[in-house]
MOPAC internal coordinates of N, CA, C and O (Angstrom, degrees):
PM7 1SCF
backbone

  N    0.0000 0     0.00 0     0.00 0    0    0    0
  C    1.4459 1     0.00 0     0.00 0    1    0    0
  C    1.5241 1   109.82 1     0.00 0    2    1    0
  O    1.2310 1   120.03 1  -141.61 1    3    2    1
  N    1.2912 1   117.56 1    38.39 1    3    2    1
  C    1.4589 1   121.56 1  -173.94 1    5    3    2
  C    1.5253 1   113.04 1   -65.78 1    6    5    3
  O    1.2310 1   119.06 1   167.40 1    7    6    5
  N    1.3266 1   119.40 1   -12.60 1    7    6    5
  C    1.4611 1   121.59 1   179.43 1    9    7    6
  C    1.5251 1   111.69 1   -76.90 1   10    9    7
  O    1.2310 1   119.74 1   172.29 1   11   10    9
  N    1.3001 1   118.11 1    -7.71 1   11   10    9
  C    1.4596 1   121.29 1  -177.15 1   13   11   10
  C    1.5219 1   110.64 1  -109.70 1   14   13   11
  O    1.2310 1   120.61 1   -27.65 1   15   14   13
  N    1.3185 1   116.44 1   152.35 1   15   14   13
  C    1.4636 1   120.48 1   178.44 1   17   15   14
  C    1.5325 1   111.58 1   -66.35 1   18   17   15
  O    1.2310 1   120.68 1   -23.17 1   19   18   17
  N    1.3283 1   116.30 1   156.83 1   19   18   17
  C    1.4662 1   120.42 1  -178.41 1   21   19   18
  C    1.5312 1   114.00 1   -55.04 1   22   21   19
  O    1.2310 1   119.18 1   145.34 1   23   22   21
  N    1.3349 1   119.16 1   -34.66 1   23   22   21
  C    1.4678 1   119.64 1  -177.71 1   25   23   22
  C    1.5354 1   111.09 1   -65.28 1   26   25   23
  O    1.2310 1   119.91 1   146.34 1   27   26   25
  N    1.3142 1   117.78 1   -33.66 1   27   26   25
  C    1.4664 1   119.83 1   177.70 1   29   27   26
  C    1.5193 1   109.88 1   -71.28 1   30   29   27
  O    1.2310 1   120.41 1   139.50 1   31   30   29
  N    1.3276 1   116.83 1   -40.50 1   31   30   29
  C    1.4636 1   120.11 1   175.99 1   33   31   30
  C    1.5301 1   110.31 1   -60.76 1   34   33   31
  O    1.2310 1   120.73 1   138.55 1   35   34   33
  N    1.3463 1   116.20 1   -41.45 1   35   34   33
  C    1.4746 1   120.96 1   178.45 1   37   35   34
  C    1.5328 1   111.01 1   -63.96 1   38   37   35
  O    1.2310 1   120.02 1   140.24 1   39   38   37
  N    1.3280 1   117.58 1   -39.76 1   39   38   37
  C    1.4669 1   123.05 1   177.26 1   41   39   38
  C    1.5313 1   110.87 1   -57.66 1   42   41   39
  O    1.2310 1   120.46 1   130.16 1   43   42   41
  N    1.3335 1   116.72 1   -49.84 1   43   42   41
  C    1.4656 1   119.98 1  -179.39 1   45   43   42
  C    1.5243 1   111.94 1   -67.43 1   46   45   43
  O    1.2310 1   119.88 1   141.41 1   47   46   45
  N    1.3146 1   117.84 1   -38.59 1   47   46   45
  C    1.4669 1   121.09 1   177.87 1   49   47   46
  C    1.5307 1   110.21 1   -63.36 1   50   49   47
  O    1.2310 1   120.39 1   135.16 1   51   50   49
  N    1.3299 1   116.85 1   -44.84 1   51   50   49
  C    1.4685 1   120.90 1   178.81 1   53   51   50
  C    1.5323 1   110.63 1   -63.69 1   54   53   51
  O    1.2310 1   120.30 1   141.11 1   55   54   53
  N    1.3261 1   117.04 1   -38.89 1   55   54   53
  C    1.4675 1   120.05 1   177.96 1   57   55   54
  C    1.5280 1   110.35 1   -63.26 1   58   57   55
  O    1.2310 1   120.19 1   134.49 1   59   58   57
  N    1.3306 1   117.24 1   -45.51 1   59   58   57
  C    1.4665 1   120.93 1   179.29 1   61   59   58
  C    1.5245 1   111.88 1   -61.50 1   62   61   59
  O    1.2310 1   120.72 1   143.43 1   63   62   61
  N    1.3291 1   116.22 1   -36.57 1   63   62   61
  C    1.4689 1   121.34 1  -178.36 1   65   63   62
  C    1.5294 1   112.38 1   -87.22 1   66   65   63
  O    1.2310 1   120.71 1   179.80 1   67   66   65
  N    1.3369 1   116.24 1    -0.20 1   67   66   65
  C    1.4644 1   122.72 1  -175.56 1   69   67   66
  C    1.5297 1   111.43 1    52.89 1   70   69   67
  O    1.2310 1   121.18 1  -139.54 1   71   70   69
  N    1.3173 1   115.36 1    40.46 1   71   70   69
  C    1.4571 1   123.25 1   175.53 1   73   71   70
  C    1.5319 1   106.54 1   -98.84 1   74   73   71
  O    1.2310 1   121.03 1   -98.13 1   75   74   73
  N    1.3348 1   115.63 1    81.87 1   75   74   73
  C    1.4520 1   120.54 1  -169.77 1   77   75   74
  C    1.5222 1   113.08 1   -74.51 1   78   77   75
  O    1.2310 1   119.65 1   156.36 1   79   78   77
  N    1.3212 1   118.28 1   -23.64 1   79   78   77
  C    1.4662 1   120.47 1   174.75 1   81   79   78
  C    1.5306 1   109.18 1   -66.19 1   82   81   79
  O    1.2310 1   120.29 1   133.30 1   83   82   81
  N    1.3328 1   117.05 1   -46.70 1   83   82   81
  C    1.4558 1   120.78 1   178.34 1   85   83   82
  C    1.5191 1   110.78 1   -64.76 1   86   85   83
  O    1.2310 1   120.32 1   139.14 1   87   86   85
  N    1.3228 1   117.00 1   -40.86 1   87   86   85
  C    1.4535 1   120.73 1   178.36 1   89   87   86
  C    1.5301 1   110.08 1   -58.17 1   90   89   87
  O    1.2310 1   119.70 1   132.29 1   91   90   89
  N    1.3299 1   118.18 1   -47.71 1   91   90   89
  C    1.4647 1   121.77 1  -179.46 1   93   91   90
  C    1.5272 1   111.29 1   -62.54 1   94   93   91
  O    1.2310 1   120.37 1   145.07 1   95   94   93
  N    1.3212 1   116.91 1   -34.93 1   95   94   93
  C    1.4620 1   120.68 1  -179.61 1   97   95   94
  C    1.5274 1   112.94 1   -71.09 1   98   97   95
  O    1.2310 1   120.15 1   169.85 1   99   98   97
  N    1.3216 1   117.32 1   -10.15 1   99   98   97
  C    1.4624 1   121.04 1   174.45 1  101   99   98
  C    1.5273 1   111.04 1   -72.35 1  102  101   99
  O    1.2310 1   120.24 1   165.58 1  103  102  101
  N    1.3247 1   117.15 1   -14.42 1  103  102  101
  C    1.4530 1   122.84 1  -176.27 1  105  103  102
  C    1.5252 1   110.98 1   -97.92 1  106  105  103
  O    1.2310 1   121.06 1   -24.20 1  107  106  105
  N    1.3307 1   115.57 1   155.80 1  107  106  105
  C    1.4527 1   120.93 1   169.74 1  109  107  106
  C    1.5310 1   107.66 1   -64.94 1  110  109  107
  O    1.2310 1   120.24 1   -16.63 1  111  110  109
  N    1.3247 1   117.14 1   163.37 1  111  110  109
  C    1.4790 1   120.83 1  -179.97 1  113  111  110
  C    1.5234 1   111.38 1   -55.08 1  114  113  111
  O    1.2310 1   120.45 1   143.54 1  115  114  113
  N    1.3385 1   116.74 1   -36.46 1  115  114  113
  C    1.4620 1   121.15 1  -179.53 1  117  115  114
  C    1.5337 1   111.15 1  -102.46 1  118  117  115
  O    1.2310 1   120.74 1  -156.24 1  119  118  117
  N    1.3338 1   116.18 1    23.76 1  119  118  117
  C    1.4547 1   121.42 1  -177.68 1  121  119  118
  C    1.5142 1   112.47 1   -59.03 1  122  121  119
  O    1.2310 1   121.34 1   -25.67 1  123  122  121
  N    1.3358 1   115.05 1   154.33 1  123  122  121
  C    1.4602 1   122.20 1  -175.66 1  125  123  122
  C    1.5242 1   109.06 1  -128.08 1  126  125  123
  O    1.2310 1   121.05 1   -44.96 1  127  126  125
  N    1.3341 1   115.60 1   135.04 1  127  126  125
  C    1.4623 1   121.65 1   171.40 1  129  127  126
  C    1.5198 1   107.16 1  -121.93 1  130  129  127
  O    1.2310 1   120.63 1   -53.85 1  131  130  129
  N    1.3289 1   116.39 1   126.15 1  131  130  129
  C    1.4619 1   121.41 1   179.44 1  133  131  130
  C    1.5280 1   107.31 1  -116.45 1  134  133  131
  O    1.2310 1   121.02 1   -58.98 1  135  134  133
  N    1.3433 1   115.66 1   121.02 1  135  134  133
  C    1.4639 1   121.39 1  -176.30 1  137  135  134
  C    1.5265 1   108.91 1  -152.81 1  138  137  135
  O    1.2310 1   120.82 1   -43.05 1  139  138  137
  N    1.3238 1   116.05 1   136.95 1  139  138  137
  C    1.4650 1   122.28 1   176.61 1  141  139  138
  C    1.5312 1   112.11 1    51.45 1  142  141  139
  O    1.2310 1   120.66 1  -138.91 1  143  142  141
  N    1.3303 1   116.35 1    41.09 1  143  142  141
  C    1.4540 1   121.08 1   176.49 1  145  143  142
  C    1.5199 1   115.41 1    76.66 1  146  145  143
  O    1.2310 1   120.05 1  -175.29 1  147  146  145
  N    1.3213 1   117.50 1     4.71 1  147  146  145
  C    1.4589 1   121.29 1  -179.84 1  149  147  146
  C    1.5285 1   109.88 1  -117.34 1  150  149  147
  O    1.2310 1   121.55 1   -31.57 1  151  150  149
  N    1.3329 1   114.64 1   148.43 1  151  150  149
  C    1.4535 1   121.42 1   179.30 1  153  151  150
  C    1.5198 1   109.25 1  -116.01 1  154  153  151
  O    1.2310 1   120.55 1   -47.97 1  155  154  153
  N    1.3264 1   116.55 1   132.03 1  155  154  153
  C    1.4639 1   123.71 1  -178.40 1  157  155  154
  C    1.5243 1   107.42 1  -121.11 1  158  157  155
  O    1.2310 1   120.21 1   -55.75 1  159  158  157
  N    1.3373 1   117.21 1   124.25 1  159  158  157
  C    1.4590 1   121.97 1  -173.31 1  161  159  158
  C    1.5226 1   109.99 1  -120.07 1  162  161  159
  O    1.2310 1   120.57 1   -51.49 1  163  162  161
  N    1.3301 1   116.52 1   128.51 1  163  162  161
  C    1.4531 1   122.16 1   177.08 1  165  163  162
  C    1.5170 1   112.61 1    91.59 1  166  165  163
  O    1.2310 1   121.16 1   -19.34 1  167  166  165
  N    1.3286 1   115.38 1   160.66 1  167  166  165
  C    1.4664 1   121.43 1  -175.35 1  169  167  166
  C    1.5211 1   113.29 1   -56.98 1  170  169  167
  O    1.2310 1   119.70 1   132.67 1  171  170  169
  N    1.3228 1   118.17 1   -47.33 1  171  170  169
  C    1.4721 1   120.89 1  -176.31 1  173  171  170
  C    1.5264 1   111.06 1   -63.41 1  174  173  171
  O    1.2310 1   120.23 1   136.16 1  175  174  173
  N    1.3215 1   117.16 1   -43.84 1  175  174  173
  C    1.4672 1   120.37 1  -179.21 1  177  175  174
  C    1.5237 1   111.30 1   -67.93 1  178  177  175
  O    1.2310 1   120.27 1   141.54 1  179  178  177
  N    1.3237 1   117.09 1   -38.46 1  179  178  177
  C    1.4725 1   120.64 1   179.15 1  181  179  178
  C    1.5174 1   109.62 1   -66.73 1  182  181  179
  O    1.2310 1   120.14 1   139.26 1  183  182  181
  N    1.3114 1   117.34 1   -40.74 1  183  182  181
  C    1.4755 1   119.79 1   177.66 1  185  183  182
  C    1.5355 1   110.66 1   -63.18 1  186  185  183
  O    1.2310 1   120.09 1   134.95 1  187  186  185
  N    1.3337 1   117.43 1   -45.05 1  187  186  185
  C    1.4783 1   120.70 1   178.62 1  189  187  186
  C    1.5265 1   110.93 1   -60.69 1  190  189  187
  O    1.2310 1   120.55 1   139.27 1  191  190  189
  N    1.3233 1   116.55 1   -40.73 1  191  190  189
  C    1.4665 1   120.87 1   179.07 1  193  191  190
  C    1.5238 1   110.48 1   -59.00 1  194  193  191
  O    1.2310 1   119.96 1   130.14 1  195  194  193
  N    1.3319 1   117.69 1   -49.86 1  195  194  193
  C    1.4643 1   120.27 1  -177.86 1  197  195  194
  C    1.5286 1   112.11 1   -67.96 1  198  197  195
  O    1.2310 1   120.39 1   143.09 1  199  198  197
  N    1.3253 1   116.87 1   -36.91 1  199  198  197
  C    1.4691 1   120.14 1   175.91 1  201  199  198
  C    1.5223 1   110.60 1   -62.61 1  202  201  199
  O    1.2310 1   120.01 1   139.28 1  203  202  201
  N    1.3334 1   117.59 1   -40.72 1  203  202  201
  C    1.4604 1   121.61 1   179.80 1  205  203  202
  C    1.5240 1   111.29 1   -65.36 1  206  205  203
  O    1.2310 1   120.34 1   138.34 1  207  206  205
  N    1.3337 1   116.95 1   -41.66 1  207  206  205
  C    1.4696 1   120.50 1   177.62 1  209  207  206
  C    1.5236 1   109.65 1   -61.08 1  210  209  207
  O    1.2310 1   120.24 1   134.17 1  211  210  209
  N    1.3222 1   117.15 1   -45.83 1  211  210  209
  C    1.4740 1   121.28 1  -178.62 1  213  211  210
  C    1.5203 1   111.47 1   -65.21 1  214  213  211
  O    1.2310 1   119.90 1   147.72 1  215  214  213
  N    1.3355 1   117.79 1   -32.28 1  215  214  213
  C    1.4691 1   120.92 1   179.48 1  217  215  214
  C    1.5251 1   111.41 1   -72.73 1  218  217  215
  O    1.2310 1   120.58 1   150.26 1  219  218  217
  N    1.3418 1   116.49 1   -29.74 1  219  218  217
  C    1.4750 1   120.25 1  -177.16 1  221  219  218
  C    1.5166 1   113.11 1   -85.65 1  222  221  219
  O    1.2310 1   120.31 1   142.96 1  223  222  221
  N    1.3153 1   117.01 1   -37.04 1  223  222  221
  C    1.4613 1   120.57 1  -170.68 1  225  223  222
  C    1.5252 1   111.71 1  -135.48 1  226  225  223
  O    1.2310 1   121.68 1   -29.13 1  227  226  225
  N    1.3297 1   114.39 1   150.87 1  227  226  225
  C    1.4590 1   121.78 1   169.85 1  229  227  226
  C    1.5272 1   106.15 1  -113.91 1  230  229  227
  O    1.2310 1   120.54 1   -51.38 1  231  230  229
  N    1.3247 1   116.58 1   128.62 1  231  230  229
  C    1.4601 1   118.98 1  -178.38 1  233  231  230
  C    1.5216 1   110.35 1  -156.46 1  234  233  231
  O    1.2310 1   121.93 1   -16.98 1  235  234  233
  N    1.3183 1   113.90 1   163.02 1  235  234  233
  C    1.4585 1   120.75 1   174.70 1  237  235  234
  C    1.5202 1   108.58 1  -112.81 1  238  237  235
  O    1.2310 1   121.01 1   -28.99 1  239  238  237
  N    1.3184 1   115.67 1   151.01 1  239  238  237
  C    1.4584 1   122.03 1  -179.08 1  241  239  238
  C    1.5246 1   109.05 1  -122.44 1  242  241  239
  O    1.2310 1   120.97 1   -49.91 1  243  242  241
  N    1.3171 1   115.75 1   130.09 1  243  242  241
  C    1.4540 1   121.97 1   174.54 1  245  243  242
  C    1.5243 1   107.64 1  -122.45 1  246  245  243
  O    1.2310 1   120.50 1   -56.06 1  247  246  245
  N    1.3099 1   116.65 1   123.94 1  247  246  245
  C    1.4610 1   121.13 1   177.29 1  249  247  246
  C    1.5237 1   107.91 1   -78.34 1  250  249  247
  O    1.2310 1   121.08 1   -54.71 1  251  250  249
  N    1.3395 1   115.55 1   125.29 1  251  250  249
  C    1.4642 1   120.11 1  -176.25 1  253  251  250
  C    1.5250 1   113.01 1  -108.65 1  254  253  251
  O    1.2310 1   120.06 1   170.67 1  255  254  253
  N    1.3340 1   117.48 1    -9.33 1  255  254  253
  C    1.4575 1   119.67 1   178.51 1  257  255  254
  C    1.5152 1   110.88 1   179.40 1  258  257  255
  O    1.2310 1   121.04 1   -17.92 1  259  258  257
  N    1.3175 1   115.62 1   162.08 1  259  258  257
  C    1.4655 1   121.29 1   176.80 1  261  259  258
  C    1.5183 1   108.18 1  -150.37 1  262  261  259
  O    1.2310 1   121.39 1   -41.63 1  263  262  261
  N    1.3330 1   114.94 1   138.37 1  263  262  261
  C    1.4544 1   120.49 1   179.72 1  265  263  262
  C    1.5261 1   109.44 1  -132.97 1  266  265  263
  O    1.2310 1   121.02 1   -42.64 1  267  266  265
  N    1.3327 1   115.65 1   137.36 1  267  266  265
  C    1.4602 1   122.28 1   172.70 1  269  267  266
  C    1.5250 1   105.22 1   -89.72 1  270  269  267
  O    1.2310 1   120.26 1   -71.23 1  271  270  269
  N    1.3399 1   117.11 1   108.77 1  271  270  269
  C    1.4649 1   120.81 1  -170.55 1  273  271  270
  C    1.5297 1   113.72 1  -107.38 1  274  273  271
  O    1.2310 1   119.80 1  -179.71 1  275  274  273
  N    1.3045 1   117.98 1     0.29 1  275  274  273
  C    1.4541 1   121.63 1   178.97 1  277  275  274
  C    1.5075 1   109.15 1  -176.63 1  278  277  275
  O    1.2310 1   119.91 1    -4.49 1  279  278  277
  N    1.3260 1   117.77 1   175.51 1  279  278  277
  C    1.4644 1   120.17 1  -175.95 1  281  279  278
  C    1.5365 1   113.29 1   -52.35 1  282  281  279
  O    1.2310 1   120.12 1   137.35 1  283  282  281
  N    1.2972 1   117.38 1   -42.65 1  283  282  281
  C    1.4745 1   121.95 1  -179.52 1  285  283  282
  C    1.5139 1   111.52 1  -124.83 1  286  285  283
  O    1.2310 1   119.93 1  -155.12 1  287  286  285
  N    1.3274 1   117.73 1    24.88 1  287  286  285
  C    1.4632 1   122.06 1  -175.99 1  289  287  286
  C    1.5233 1   110.82 1  -121.37 1  290  289  287
  O    1.2310 1   121.62 1   -45.80 1  291  290  289
  N    1.3262 1   114.51 1   134.20 1  291  290  289
  C    1.4627 1   122.00 1   177.74 1  293  291  290
  C    1.5195 1   108.42 1  -138.33 1  294  293  291
  O    1.2310 1   120.18 1   -47.56 1  295  294  293
  N    1.3133 1   117.26 1   132.44 1  295  294  293
  C    1.4564 1   122.39 1   173.38 1  297  295  294
  C    1.5189 1   107.99 1  -106.57 1  298  297  295
  O    1.2310 1   120.97 1   -50.24 1  299  298  297
  N    1.3245 1   115.76 1   129.76 1  299  298  297
  C    1.4581 1   121.18 1   179.01 1  301  299  298
  C    1.5259 1   107.66 1  -120.44 1  302  301  299
  O    1.2310 1   120.96 1   -58.78 1  303  302  301
  N    1.3296 1   115.77 1   121.22 1  303  302  301
  C    1.4600 1   121.71 1   179.08 1  305  303  302
  C    1.5249 1   108.88 1   -91.01 1  306  305  303
  O    1.2310 1   121.36 1   -45.13 1  307  306  305
  N    1.3313 1   115.01 1   134.87 1  307  306  305
  C    1.4652 1   119.92 1   179.72 1  309  307  306
  C    1.5256 1   110.23 1  -133.14 1  310  309  307
  O    1.2310 1   121.41 1   -24.16 1  311  310  309
  N    1.3090 1   114.92 1   155.84 1  311  310  309
  C    1.4704 1   122.95 1   171.11 1  313  311  310
  C    1.5193 1   106.09 1  -117.86 1  314  313  311
  O    1.2310 1   120.88 1   -54.67 1  315  314  313
  N    1.3366 1   115.92 1   125.33 1  315  314  313
  C    1.4584 1   119.57 1   176.91 1  317  315  314
  C    1.5199 1   109.30 1  -116.40 1  318  317  315
  O    1.2310 1   121.48 1   -34.11 1  319  318  317
  N    1.3312 1   114.78 1   145.89 1  319  318  317
  C    1.4582 1   121.62 1   177.33 1  321  319  318
  C    1.5211 1   107.76 1  -140.10 1  322  321  319
  O    1.2310 1   120.86 1   -45.70 1  323  322  321
  N    1.3401 1   115.95 1   134.30 1  323  322  321
  C    1.4534 1   118.70 1  -178.88 1  325  323  322
  C    1.5095 1   112.96 1   179.06 1  326  325  323
  O    1.2310 1   121.19 1    24.91 1  327  326  325
  N    1.3288 1   115.32 1  -155.09 1  327  326  325
  C    1.4614 1   120.87 1  -173.81 1  329  327  326
  C    1.5332 1   113.55 1   -98.28 1  330  329  327
  O    1.2310 1   120.31 1  -154.39 1  331  330  329
  N    1.3213 1   117.01 1    25.61 1  331  330  329
  C    1.4591 1   121.81 1   175.86 1  333  331  330
  C    1.5358 1   108.50 1   -89.60 1  334  333  331
  O    1.2310 1   119.49 1   -16.43 1  335  334  333
  N    1.3432 1   118.58 1   163.57 1  335  334  333
  C    1.4702 1   120.40 1   179.58 1  337  335  334
  C    1.5257 1   111.43 1   -54.46 1  338  337  335
  O    1.2310 1   120.53 1   -51.77 1  339  338  337
  N    1.3092 1   116.59 1   128.23 1  339  338  337
  C    1.4593 1   122.23 1  -177.83 1  341  339  338
  C    1.5144 1   113.50 1    94.48 1  342  341  339
  O    1.2310 1   120.10 1   152.56 1  343  342  341
  N    1.3289 1   117.41 1   -27.44 1  343  342  341
  C    1.4598 1   122.29 1   172.90 1  345  343  342
  C    1.5153 1   117.05 1    77.25 1  346  345  343
  O    1.2310 1   119.64 1   153.71 1  347  346  345
  N    1.3407 1   118.30 1   -26.29 1  347  346  345
  C    1.4576 1   121.79 1   179.84 1  349  347  346
  C    1.5221 1   109.16 1  -146.88 1  350  349  347
  O    1.2310 1   120.91 1   -31.18 1  351  350  349
  N    1.3142 1   115.87 1   148.82 1  351  350  349
  C    1.4688 1   120.32 1   176.66 1  353  351  350
  C    1.5186 1   109.89 1  -157.86 1  354  353  351
  O    1.2310 1   121.59 1   -31.57 1  355  354  353
  N    1.3176 1   114.56 1   148.43 1  355  354  353
  C    1.4592 1   122.13 1   171.15 1  357  355  354
  C    1.5203 1   106.90 1  -108.41 1  358  357  355
  O    1.2310 1   120.67 1   -54.65 1  359  358  357
  N    1.3187 1   116.33 1   125.35 1  359  358  357
  C    1.4519 1   122.23 1  -175.15 1  361  359  358
  C    1.5194 1   110.43 1  -129.43 1  362  361  359
  O    1.2310 1   120.96 1   -21.59 1  363  362  361
  N    1.3051 1   115.77 1   158.41 1  363  362  361
  C    1.4585 1   121.83 1   170.32 1  365  363  362
  C    1.5154 1   107.86 1  -118.45 1  366  365  363
  O    1.2310 1   120.76 1   -49.60 1  367  366  365
  N    1.3091 1   116.16 1   130.40 1  367  366  365
  C    1.4556 1   121.59 1   174.32 1  369  367  366
  C    1.5237 1   106.49 1  -105.59 1  370  369  367
  O    1.2310 1   121.14 1   -65.44 1  371  370  369
  N    1.3430 1   115.43 1   114.56 1  371  370  369
  C    1.4646 1   122.06 1  -178.24 1  373  371  370
  C    1.5221 1   108.18 1   -96.32 1  374  373  371
  O    1.2310 1   120.89 1   -66.67 1  375  374  373
  N    1.3312 1   115.91 1   113.33 1  375  374  373
  C    1.4587 1   122.71 1  -177.02 1  377  375  374
  C    1.5255 1   110.40 1  -102.38 1  378  377  375
  O    1.2310 1   121.13 1   -43.09 1  379  378  377
  N    1.3304 1   115.45 1   136.91 1  379  378  377
  C    1.4575 1   122.42 1   168.33 1  381  379  378
  C    1.5238 1   106.39 1  -117.99 1  382  381  379
  O    1.2310 1   120.37 1   -50.37 1  383  382  381
  N    1.3228 1   116.90 1   129.63 1  383  382  381
  C    1.4672 1   121.57 1  -176.54 1  385  383  382
  C    1.5271 1   110.65 1  -107.60 1  386  385  383
  O    1.2310 1   121.33 1   -26.69 1  387  386  385
  N    1.3302 1   115.05 1   153.31 1  387  386  385
  C    1.4642 1   122.23 1   172.38 1  389  387  386
  C    1.5172 1   107.82 1  -147.54 1  390  389  387
  O    1.2310 1   120.40 1   -53.03 1  391  390  389
  N    1.3184 1   116.85 1   126.97 1  391  390  389
  C    1.4644 1   122.36 1   177.45 1  393  391  390
  C    1.5259 1   112.60 1    53.82 1  394  393  391
  O    1.2310 1   120.39 1  -141.31 1  395  394  393
  N    1.3305 1   116.86 1    38.69 1  395  394  393
  C    1.4572 1   121.43 1   176.12 1  397  395  394
  C    1.5131 1   115.34 1    79.06 1  398  397  395
  O    1.2310 1   120.24 1  -173.22 1  399  398  397
  N    1.3318 1   117.15 1     6.78 1  399  398  397
  C    1.4651 1   121.72 1   178.35 1  401  399  398
  C    1.5201 1   109.31 1  -124.38 1  402  401  399
  O    1.2310 1   120.87 1   -12.29 1  403  402  401
  N    1.3349 1   115.94 1   167.71 1  403  402  401
  C    1.4560 1   120.78 1   178.02 1  405  403  402
  C    1.5337 1   108.14 1   -81.23 1  406  405  403
  O    1.2310 1   121.26 1   -59.44 1  407  406  405
  N    1.3203 1   115.20 1   120.56 1  407  406  405
  C    1.4612 1   119.83 1   174.94 1  409  407  406
  C    1.5248 1   110.60 1   -86.95 1  410  409  407
  O    1.2310 1   121.24 1   144.68 1  411  410  409
  N    1.3585 1   115.24 1   -35.32 1  411  410  409
  C    1.4515 1   120.24 1  -177.72 1  413  411  410
  C    1.5206 1   109.79 1  -155.59 1  414  413  411
  O    1.2310 1   121.29 1   -38.62 1  415  414  413
  N    1.3297 1   115.13 1   141.38 1  415  414  413
  C    1.4594 1   120.37 1   167.71 1  417  415  414
  C    1.5214 1   106.78 1  -131.20 1  418  417  415
  O    1.2310 1   121.38 1   -47.16 1  419  418  417
  N    1.3197 1   114.96 1   132.84 1  419  418  417
  C    1.4626 1   121.63 1   175.58 1  421  419  418
  C    1.5163 1   106.96 1  -120.41 1  422  421  419
  O    1.2310 1   121.23 1   -53.89 1  423  422  421
  N    1.3242 1   115.25 1   126.11 1  423  422  421
  C    1.4628 1   120.65 1  -176.32 1  425  423  422
  C    1.5175 1   108.23 1  -107.76 1  426  425  423
  O    1.2310 1   121.21 1   -56.13 1  427  426  425
  N    1.3241 1   115.28 1   123.87 1  427  426  425
  C    1.4660 1   120.32 1  -179.80 1  429  427  426
  C    1.5171 1   110.21 1  -140.74 1  430  429  427
  O    1.2310 1   120.10 1   180.00 1  431  430  429

């Protein structure tokens, strides 16, 4: 995934390892995560969001592509498979960075 900045690589590694404290620290203090129609703002809320996802579902993530789409914007395509409704999905995580950290991620 060399096309993406180190903070995005760290985000995915922390997610795979279920290290939600490290994952939250990848974000700015006022960072935003938007997923499944909900918005989570700040480190504590982002950590709770990821912990809740991990408690509900078990899944694997495979990165299938990454594009640099703007000065501070990166889209990362992933394929997930697990015990959630439907069992498989292809998603894009749209990252906006600020000062070397994730300012926003929108998952669609």
